[in-house]
C-alpha positions as CSV (number, residue, x, y, z in Angstrom):
1,A,221.1,308.5,149.3
2,E,219.5,310.4,146.6
3,A,222.9,311.0,144.8
4,E,223.6,307.2,145.0
5,F,220.4,306.3,143.5
6,E,220.8,308.8,140.7
7,A,224.3,307.4,140.0
8,A,222.9,303.8,140.1
9,L,220.1,304.7,137.9
10,G,222.5,306.4,135.4
11,R,224.7,303.3,135.3
12,I,221.6,301.1,134.6
13,C,220.4,303.4,131.9
14,E,223.8,303.4,130.1
15,R,223.9,299.6,130.2
16,L,220.3,299.4,128.7
17,A,221.1,301.9,126.0
18,A,224.4,299.9,125.1
19,D,222.2,296.7,124.9
20,V,219.7,298.5,122.6
21,V,222.5,299.4,120.3
22,R,224.3,295.9,120.5
23,N,221.1,294.1,119.7
24,G,220.1,296.3,116.8
25,E,219.3,294.6,113.5
26,G,222.3,294.2,111.4
27,V,224.6,295.6,113.9
28,R,228.2,294.1,113.5
29,H,230.3,296.8,115.4
30,V,229.7,299.1,118.4
31,L,231.9,302.1,119.1
32,D,232.4,303.6,122.5
33,V,234.1,306.9,122.2
34,R,235.3,308.9,125.2
35,V,236.9,312.2,125.0
36,R,238.6,313.3,128.1
37,G,240.5,316.6,128.9
38,A,238.7,318.8,126.5
39,P,238.2,322.4,127.4
40,S,234.5,321.8,127.9
41,A,231.9,319.1,127.8
42,G,230.4,320.7,124.7
43,I,233.8,320.5,122.8
44,A,234.3,316.8,124.0
45,R,231.0,316.0,122.6
46,T,231.6,317.8,119.3
47,I,234.9,315.8,118.9
48,G,233.3,312.5,119.8
49,K,230.5,313.1,117.4
50,A,232.9,314.0,114.6
51,V,234.8,310.6,115.3
52,V,231.7,308.4,115.2
53,N,230.2,310.2,112.2
54,S,233.4,310.0,110.1
55,N,232.4,308.1,106.9
56,L,236.1,307.0,106.5
57,L,236.2,305.6,109.9
58,K,232.9,303.8,109.6
59,C,234.0,302.2,106.4
60,A,237.3,301.0,108.0
61,I,235.5,299.6,110.9
62,A,232.9,297.9,108.7
63,G,235.8,296.3,106.7
64,N,237.4,295.1,110.0
65,D,240.4,297.4,109.4
66,P,240.2,300.2,111.7
67,N,243.2,302.4,111.9
68,V,244.3,305.3,114.2
69,G,244.8,307.6,111.1
70,R,241.2,307.7,110.5
71,I,240.5,308.7,114.0
72,V,243.3,311.4,113.9
73,A,241.9,312.7,110.6
74,A,238.3,313.0,112.2
75,I,239.7,314.7,115.2
76,G,241.8,317.1,113.3
77,S,239.1,318.0,110.8
78,C,236.8,318.8,113.8
79,V,239.3,320.7,115.8
80,G,240.3,322.9,112.9
81,K,236.7,324.1,112.6
82,L,236.2,324.9,116.4
83,P,236.0,328.5,117.4
84,T,238.1,327.7,120.5
85,A,241.7,326.5,120.1
86,V,242.2,323.0,121.3
87,D,245.7,321.5,121.9
88,V,245.7,318.0,120.7
89,G,249.5,317.6,121.0
90,A,249.3,315.4,124.0
91,A,246.3,313.4,122.8
92,T,246.3,309.6,123.2
93,I,244.0,307.2,121.3
94,A,243.2,303.8,122.5
95,M,241.5,301.1,120.3
96,G,240.1,297.8,121.4
97,G,240.4,298.8,125.1
98,R,244.2,299.2,124.7
C-alpha cells in the first residue's frame, strides 16, 4: 500500500510540475526529454540536460523549426565529453511523440 501511495504521489507531482512549466509567463513550447538505455541514471540525466540546454536546439524550437540534427549534435557533444564510453549507434530519437 505504501509503494502504491508513493507511486501515485510521484505521478501527481510530475503532473503538477508540468502544469507549472506550461503555465509559465511567456511559455510557448515545452520539452519532455526522456533518455533510456544509458549506462547509468547519472549519464542519462547528463545527456538529457545537454539536449534541453542546447542553444541551437532552443533557437530551432522557438522558431518552430526543430530538427533532429540539433538533437544529435547536442547528444554527440555531450557523449564525447563523458568519462565513460557510451555507444549511441543504436540510438533512436522521437519528436512530437513519434
